[in-house]
C-alpha positions in Angstrom: 70.4 129.0 184.0 70.0 125.4 182.8 66.5 124.0 182.6 65.7 121.7 185.5 64.4 118.3 184.3 62.2 116.1 186.4 60.2 113.9 184.1 60.6 113.5 180.3 57.1 112.5 179.2 57.5 114.9 176.2 59.8 112.4 174.5 58.0 110.8 171.5 59.2 107.3 172.2 58.0 104.5 174.5 59.5 104.3 178.0 61.8 101.4 178.4 62.8 101.8 182.0 61.9 104.5 184.5 64.5 104.6 187.2 64.9 106.7 190.3 67.0 109.4 188.6 67.2 108.3 184.9 64.6 107.5 182.3 65.4 105.2 179.3 63.4 105.3 176.1 63.2 102.6 173.3 64.2 104.0 169.9 63.9 100.7 168.2 67.5 99.7 167.4 68.9 101.6 170.4 68.0 103.3 173.6 67.9 106.9 174.8 69.1 107.5 178.4 68.1 110.8 180.0 69.6 111.8 183.3 67.1 113.9 185.2 67.8 116.3 188.1 66.0 114.1 190.6 68.0 112.8 193.6 67.5 109.8 195.8 68.9 108.9 199.2 68.3 105.7 201.2 66.3 104.5 198.2 63.8 107.4 198.5 63.4 109.9 195.7 63.0 113.6 196.8 60.6 116.1 195.3 63.2 118.8 195.0 65.6 118.8 192.0 69.3 119.4 192.1 70.4 121.9 189.5 72.7 120.5 186.7 72.8 117.0 188.4 71.6 115.2 185.3 74.2 116.9 183.0 77.0 116.2 185.5 76.1 112.5 185.7 75.8 112.2 181.9 79.1 114.0 181.3 81.1 112.1 183.9 79.9 108.7 182.5 80.7 109.8 178.9 84.2 110.8 180.1 84.8 107.4 181.8 83.3 105.4 178.9 85.9 107.0 176.6 88.8 106.8 179.1 88.4 103.0 179.8 87.7 101.7 176.3 91.1 100.0 176.2 89.9 97.7 179.1 86.3 97.1 178.2 83.8 98.3 175.7 80.6 100.1 176.8 77.1 100.8 175.7 77.5 104.4 174.7 76.9 105.2 171.0 77.1 109.0 171.3 76.3 111.9 173.7 76.4 114.3 170.8 72.9 115.7 170.4 73.5 116.6 166.8 73.6 112.9 166.0 70.3 112.1 167.7 67.2 111.1 165.7 65.4 113.9 163.9 62.3 113.2 166.1 64.2 114.7 169.0 65.4 117.9 167.3 62.9 120.1 169.0 64.1 119.1 172.5 67.7 120.3 172.4 67.2 122.6 175.4 65.9 119.7 177.5 68.3 116.9 176.3 71.6 118.6 175.3 74.3 117.5 177.7 72.1 115.2 179.9 71.3 112.4 177.5 73.1 109.7 175.4 72.2 107.1 172.8 73.2 103.6 174.0 73.2 100.1 172.6 70.6 97.5 173.6 72.3 94.8 175.6 71.5 91.6 177.4 72.1 92.8 180.9 74.1 90.6 183.4 72.1 90.0 186.6 74.7 91.2 189.0 76.0 94.5 190.3 79.7 94.6 190.6 80.9 96.5 193.7 84.7 97.0 194.0 86.1 98.3 197.3 89.6 99.8 197.6 88.8 101.2 201.1 86.8 100.1 204.1 83.6 102.1 204.3 79.8 101.9 204.0 78.1 98.5 204.2 81.5 96.9 203.9 82.6 98.6 207.1 79.4 97.5 208.8 80.0 93.8 207.7 83.6 93.9 208.8 82.8 95.2 212.3 80.3 92.3 212.7 82.2 89.4 211.1 85.7 90.5 210.1 84.7 89.8 206.5 83.1 91.6 203.6 81.0 89.4 201.2 82.8 86.3 202.5 86.3 87.8 202.1 88.3 87.6 205.3 90.1 90.9 206.0 93.0 91.6 208.5 92.1 92.4 212.1 92.2 95.9 213.4 91.2 97.8 210.3 89.7 101.3 210.9 87.0 103.2 209.0 88.3 104.3 205.6 91.5 102.2 205.8 93.0 101.4 202.4 92.8 97.6 201.7 95.9 95.8 200.6 94.2 95.2 197.2 90.8 96.0 195.8 88.1 93.4 196.6 85.1 92.4 194.5 81.9 92.3 196.5 79.0 91.7 194.1 75.3 92.0 194.8 72.2 90.8 193.0 68.6 92.0 193.0 66.5 90.5 195.7 62.8 89.8 195.2 62.0 93.1 197.0 64.0 94.9 194.3 66.8 96.0 196.6 70.4 95.0 196.2 71.5 91.9 198.2 75.2 91.3 198.8 76.4 87.8 197.8 79.7 86.0 198.1 81.7 85.4 194.9 80.9 81.7 195.3 77.2 82.5 195.3 77.6 84.7 192.3 79.4 81.8 190.4 76.5 79.5 191.3 74.0 82.0 190.0 75.6 83.1 186.7 78.3 80.6 186.0 82.0 80.6 187.0 83.3 81.8 183.6 81.1 84.9 183.5 81.6 85.6 187.3 85.4 85.5 186.9 85.3 87.8 183.9 83.1 90.3 185.8 85.5 90.3 188.7 88.7 90.7 186.7 87.2 93.3 184.4 85.7 95.3 187.3 89.0 95.4 189.2 90.9 96.4 186.1 88.5 99.3 185.5 88.6 100.3 189.1 92.4 100.3 189.1 92.7 102.5 186.0 90.0 105.0 187.3 91.8 105.1 190.7 95.1 106.2 189.2 93.4 108.9 187.2 91.4 110.1 190.3 94.5 110.3 192.4 96.2 112.4 189.7 93.2 114.9 190.2 93.6 114.9 194.0 90.8 112.4 194.6 90.5 108.9 196.1 88.1 106.5 194.5 87.1 104.6 197.6 84.6 102.2 196.0 82.3 101.9 193.1 79.4 100.0 191.5 79.5 98.8 187.9 76.9 97.1 185.7 77.6 95.1 182.6 75.7 93.7 179.6 76.5 91.3 176.8 76.9 92.4 173.2 77.8 89.8 170.6 79.2 87.6 173.3 81.4 90.4 174.7 81.2 91.9 178.2 80.5 95.7 178.0 79.9 98.3 180.7 76.4 99.7 180.9 74.3 102.1 183.0 76.6 104.8 184.6 80.3 104.7 185.3 82.3 106.1 188.2 79.8 108.9 188.9 79.2 110.5 192.4 75.9 108.5 192.4 77.7 105.1 192.0 81.0 105.8 193.7 82.7 107.3 196.7 85.2 110.0 195.9 87.3 111.5 198.7 89.5 114.5 199.0 93.0 113.0 198.8 94.9 115.8 200.8 92.5 115.5 203.7 92.4 111.7 203.8 92.7 110.4 207.3 91.7 106.8 208.2 89.6 106.3 211.3 86.9 108.8 210.5 84.4 109.7 207.7 86.1 111.5 204.8 85.2 114.7 202.9 83.1 113.3 200.1 82.1 114.3 196.5 79.1 111.9 196.4 75.7 112.1 198.0 77.2 111.8 201.4 76.7 115.5 202.1 72.9 115.1 201.6 72.9 111.8 203.6 74.7 113.5 206.5 72.1 116.2 206.6 69.3 113.7 206.5 70.8 111.8 209.5 70.3 114.9 211.6 66.5 114.8 211.0 63.8 112.8 212.7 63.1 110.8 209.6 62.8 107.0 209.4 64.1 106.9 205.8 60.8 105.8 204.3 58.6 107.8 201.9 57.6 110.5 201.9 60.9 112.2 201.8 61.4 115.4 203.9 61.6 118.7 202.2 65.1 119.9 201.4 66.2 123.4 202.4 67.4 125.7 199.6 70.9 125.7 201.1 71.2 121.9 201.0 70.0 121.9 197.4 72.5 124.5 196.4 75.5 122.9 198.2 74.6 119.4 196.9 74.5 120.8 193.3 77.9 122.4 193.9 79.4 119.1 195.1 78.3 117.4 191.8 79.8 120.2 189.7 83.1 120.1 191.6 83.2 116.3 191.1 82.7 116.8 187.3 85.5 119.4 187.1 87.9 117.5 189.2 87.4 114.2 187.4 87.3 115.4 183.8 89.7 118.3 184.1 87.1 120.5 182.3 85.1 123.5 183.3 81.5 122.5 183.7 79.1 124.1 181.3 75.7 122.8 180.3 75.3 125.0 177.2 77.7 123.2 174.8 79.4 120.2 176.5 82.3 118.4 174.9 81.3 116.0 172.2 81.7 112.2 172.7 
């Protein structure tokens, strides 16, 4: 059984960023991203770990980074542990398959959300105003309806640290029209290519969130890419607008949490073994469907 990873304080490099589910370390001329088995929902991190989750997220991102290089570069240097610095050689069991070396970038202060279907916060906004992030949509759309074309609905970090949806006009005012236009066009191109691939695997990519950085004046993808943590994937052959869809993201966990008497603030409730097990299975199924490879944490494909 794969080793479960919560924290990675054993790594002999300074911490660069400690996120909800990933830790980033400063190796000097590059960064080491380690995907833990932690899981969060409603911005709350749970005490229980989800087996193999870190390896799944790392492997899916590595797959998409390679798959979309013809549209945009990305920050991945390698996910091949044999090419990691010698100082990490003793941590193969902990890091193999769940980590990658990435470039240092000047991050763009925007999160790029692309929606091909009406769900989540976009559905809530539409029901209230008929719009999503200032984009007027046709009347009479139902939950999970496919949009006539993907829409770009960016967000920025509010002072509280949470994402705050903004209109495209607001984004242009914040970061400049040229960069905003490039973010929109690149994001939609990436979404379109990933959507075609997902459909070939019997999945619908309903929406996703991308982040970008600047390297030598060029826009490149950073963070994660088209993972179950940053995207909604639905079962294509069971797709039916007007209701919630069978999902391969954290929706399974969220739906369980909605049955509890919990106000979605810390501390998180304890997760039953069955919920942990099934959530882990959802992640592995997503990996195998997206990549077309059998999941195995022992010796993942090299990137």
